[in-house]
N, C-alpha and C positions, 0 to 999 in steps of 0.2 A: 453206572458206578465209576467207570474210569473217567468219563467225561465230568462227572461231579468232582472227582479228585483234581482233575486239571483245572477246573474253575476255582477250586480252593487254592491251588498252588498260585494261579495268576493273582487271585484276590490277595493272597499273602504278600506277593511280590509288590503289587501296587500299594498296598498299605504300608509297607516298609519304605517305599519310594516317597510317598506322600507325607510320611512323618519327618516332621522336620528333623690327527690331533696335532696342533701347534703347541709349543712350550707354554707353561703357565704365565711366563712374563709378557706374552703378546697382548696387545690391546684387543679387547673383545669388541666385535662389531655390534652395533646397536641399531634397533628400529623403534620407531614410536609405538606406544601402546594403541591398541585398537579398540575404540569405544563400542562400536557395533561391528563385531567381527564379520568379515567375509567368509564364506565357507571354504574349507581347504582347497576344494577343487578350483577356486577362483583367487586363492591367495598365494602369491609368489614365494612366500616364506617357506611353503611346503615343497616347492619345486625349483630349487636353486639350479643354476647352469651346470651341465654335466662336467665341464672342465674345472669348475670350482670344487665340486665334490671329489673328483679324482685327484686333485692337487693336495688334498689333506690325507693325513693318517686316519685310521679308525679312531673315533672319539674326538677328532678335530672339529672345532666349532666353526660353522659356516655363517651363522648370524644369530642375533640375540635381541630380545625385546622385552621390556617390562609389560606385565599384563595384570589385569584386575580379575580376580576370581569372583564369579557370580554366585547367587543362590546361598549365601551364608548369612546367618543371623549375626548381628554385631558381636564381635569378639569370638565367634565360633571358630574361626580359622585365622588366627593372628599370625600373619606371616607376610613378608615380602614375596613377591612372585615374579618369576620371568619364564620366558620360553626360549629354548635353544633349538636351532637346526644344527645337525652335526653329521659327520661322515660315519657311516657303518658299512657293513658288507652283507650282501644276501647270502643265501646258502650255497650259491655257486661262486662265492668269493668275488662277486662283482660290486663295485662301490655304488652305494645308494645314499640318499639323504633321509635322515630320521629326525623326529621332533620329540622333545621331552619338556615337561613342565617342572620348574624348580621352585621349591618353597623353603624359605629361610625364617625360622622363628626368631623372636627378639633376643632370646638368651641362647643363641646357637652355641653348642659346645663342640663342634667340629666332628661329630659323628653323622654318617650319611646312611639313609635307608632308601633302597630302590623299591618303590611300592608299585605293584603290578595290578592294574585293574582288569576286571573281566570284561574286556571290550566285546568279544563275541559277535562280531558284526562283519558285514561285507561292504560298508560304506565308509569312505574317508571322513565324512561329516559326523561319524560316530566316535571318532578318535577322542581320547581323553583331553588332549590339548584344546580341542574345539568345544567340547561339551562343557568344560569347566568355565568357559567364558560366556555361556548362554544362560538365559533365564530358565528357572525350573520348568515352567510351562512349555517353553520351546523344546527342552530336552525330552520331556514326556511325549510331546507330539512326534518327536523323531523316533521314540522308542528306546532311548538310552537310559542307563542308570548312572547314579552319581559315582564317578571314579575316585572321589576323595573321601569316601565315607569313613576310612580308618585314619586319614591323614591328621586329624586333630589330635588324636591320642598320641601319635608319634611326635608331633610338633610340641605337645605339652612336656615332653621329655627333653626338649632342647635339641632334638635330632633334626637335621636338614633332610628334606625329602625330594627325591627325583621320581617323577612319574612318566615313563617313556610311553609313546605310542608304539607298542611292541609289535603291532601287526604290520608295520611298515607302510610304505607309500601306496601299495596295492591292496591293502586290507586283506592280507593273507592269514585270515582267522585260523587258528589252531596249529600253525606251522612252528613247532618247537625249535628246530635249528636256527630259523630265521629270528624268532623272538628272542632267543638266547643272545644272539650277537647284537641286536638292537638294545637290549637291556645293559649288557656289559659295556658297550660303547657309550651308552647314556651315563653310566657311572664314570667312565673315563672323561667324558665331556664335563660332567658336574664338577669333578675334581680340579678341572682346568679353568672353570668359570670364576674369574676373580671376585665378583661381588659376593659369592657365597662365603668366602673366607675360610675355605676348608684347608687342612694342613698339608695338602699336596699328595704326592704318591703313596704316602703311608696312611692315608685316611682310612679309618676302620669303617667298613661297610657291611650292611646286612640287606638281605632280600626278603620280601613277603609278597605272596600272592595267593589268591583263593580262586578255585574253579578255573575259569579261563585264565586268571592270573597266575596260576600254578605253572602254566606252560613256560613262560619266560623264566620263572623262578628255578624250577628244578633242572630244566635243560640249561639254564645259565650256570647253575652250580655244578652240573656234571661236566660242562665244557670249559669252565673258568681256567683250569690249569693249562689247557692247551691253547685257548683263544686269548685269554687276558690274564696271564699268570702274575702280572704286577698288582692286580686288584686284591686288596687286603680284606678278604671276605671272612668275617668272624661269626656269622650265623645265617641260617637259611630256614625260612618258615613257609610251609606250603599246606593248604588245606583243601579238602574236596578235590584232590589231585587228579588230573586228567592223564593217568599213566599210560593208558594204552587205548588209542582211538579206535582200534578194531574191536576190542572188547566192549568199549562204550557204544559204538555204532550198533553192534549186534544186540546189546541188551536194550537199546533205546528204540530200535526199529518197531514201528507200528504202535509205539507208546507215546505218552505226552511230551517226551523230549525229542521226538524224531524230526520235527521241523528244524529245531536248532542244530542237531547233528547234520542234517542235510546241508545247512549253511556252512557248517565247519568243513564238509567235503568240498564245497565250492571254494571256500577260503583256501584250502590246501592246494587246489588246482591253480590258484594264482601264483604259487611258488614252484609248481610242478608242471612243466610244459607237456609232458607225456600224458599226465592225467587230464589236463585241460583239453587236449586234442581228443582224447578218448571220450570224454563226456560229450563234446560237441558233435562227434562223428556218430555216436551211437545212441544219442538221446531219443527217448520215445516222445510221442506228443505230450504226455504228462511231464516228461522230463524237461522238454524245452520250455513248457510253460512255467515250471518251477525255477528253472535256471534263470529265466528272465524275472520272475517275481522276486527271487531272493538275491539278485545281482547286486543290489545296493540297499541294505537295510540294517537297522540297528537291533540290538539283542531282543527286546520285547516283541518287536515286529517279527523277527525270525522265529521266536518261540511260538507266536500265535498263528503263524502261516503254516497250515498243514501239520498240526501237532501230532496227528496219528498216522503220518505218512508211511507207506511201504517204501523204504529207500530203494530197495531193488527195482521199483518200478521206474526209476529215473532213466535206466538204459536198457536196451534190448538184451535179454538174457539174464538180467539181474546185475546188480552193482557191486554188492558187498564182498563177493568172493572172487571178483576179477583180479587176475594177477597184477595189473597196473595199479589198482587201488591198494592191494595188499602189500605191494612193494613200498608204497608211500606210507602206509601204516607202520611198516617195519622201520623206515627211516626216521619216523617221528615218535617212536616209542621210547619212553624213559627206561632207565636202568642199564644203559650201555657202559656207564662208568659210576664210581661211588664218589660223591662230593667229599672233598678233603676238609670242609668246614662242618661244624656241628649242625645237624638238621633236626628240625622239630616239624613233625607231620601230625595232622589231626583230620579225622574223617568221621562222618556220621554213619553208623551202622545201618540206618534206615534211609540212606541217600537214594532217592528215587531217580536222580538224573545220572549221577557219576557212581556206578557200583563200587562197593568197598573192596571187592575181591582183589582187583589189580593193585590197589593201594596196600593191602596185606602182603601181596606178592612182592611189591617193590621194596617194602620195609625188610622183608625176609632176605631179598637179594642184597640189599645194602649190608645187612647185618652178617652176611656170610664173610665179609671182609673184616678181619680182626682190628683194622684201624678205624672202622666206621664209628661215628658218634651220633647216634640216632635216638631221639625220643619220639614215640608214636602213641598218640591217644585216639582210642576208638570210643566215640561218644554214642551213647544209647538213647538220649533224650531229644535229639535234634534230627533235622533232615537238611536237605541241601541249601534251602533258602535261609535258614535260621542259624546254622552253625557258626558262621563267620562272625556275626555280631556277638554271639554268646562267647565266642573264643577270644575276643579282643583283649580282655584283661590278662588272660594267661599268656597271650602272644607277646604283649608289651612287657610283662614281668620276665619272661624268658629272654627277650632281646635286651632288657636292662642288664641282666646278668652277663650276657655276652660282651656288651660294651664295657662293663666294669671289670672285664678280664677274668671272671670266675671260670675256672677250667672245667671242661666236660670230659670225663673219663672215656677211654675207648670202650666200645660195647653199645649195647642197645637196651632201651627200657621201653617196654610195650604195656600200656595200661588200658583196661576197660573201665570207663567212667559212666556213672549215671548221667552227669552233666559236666562238661568242661567248665561251665560258668560257676559250678560249686566247688571245683577242684577235687572232686571224688566220684 
């Protein structure tokens, strides 16, 4: 019965897939477009010299190049496209290089949306900046999903879009503090990139992410005031939110999402040296095999590899309750502060991968702050794979109001809906 459900889930996913900082005045460096892109591991654009990275401020642009977005029917994604390499910081405040894809619609109106894909991978070749330049067939063989699925709806509003590779140069899947910095610095870099024609420091910005894309979104919103206070964040949208990786891991263990959660733990270890050392020193034979098997793979591959895994079996004595992993879970848990921008949350009550309980708790925690401005929709007709597509129209309408300057009163609005697509 469980296996049948997993097959249905994978079938649904595949059917969806197969359906069609220097100052602004500085001249931006350019590189030529790449017709047949080299993988990031072989592309120097992704690995600039350390001295060049360290010489820039966070958000400072290191290099830029125009690119062609693949896999789009004529007119489906009407936008100029570039990629930028820029300085960011890892979670230990060390300088790193990050990459983002920039999309400018023909009638750009000076608004910017940071769109966060559910990368959910442990290989740099799974990053959005590489995936968007590859053929659909190549992407499916890699096991990656389309990171620009919602971009057309945003571009149609005249909004410029920045899509950061928020897992960073080491593919640190699920590490929220890292992802937040890369996303916020991607916004800084986009505002500085002259060809986008954005109005500069006061550019109005929104953030949107679903599932794995919720990680940079809400961690970014929670840390904006301390890390990037100059970013003019007017709205934050997060769906299928990965609030608490500990709760998610316990719920997913031995279930259809366990293989993907195991990959997330490997991703966390990329940014957490103590966890990485612990996994390597204490791995069981099964653990060593899976650490190797999942070391460099995209989301569909990760989900399909050992989907009913006992995650505890990765290390001697069990993994999920070890102090070193629980400490990492605590550092990467959302809810440590309340975003000072309006927040729109949505979650499927029947979400089989990301349980709704932690999302309910996060909304309640935010709402204890009298200054919070939260809209939270609990959808009863969807599940994890279908909700984001059904929510797109509501999300765009909500963002349109934020960019129009329509105020959101302090307080919280929680609604149970039959379907977010129907608005009731």
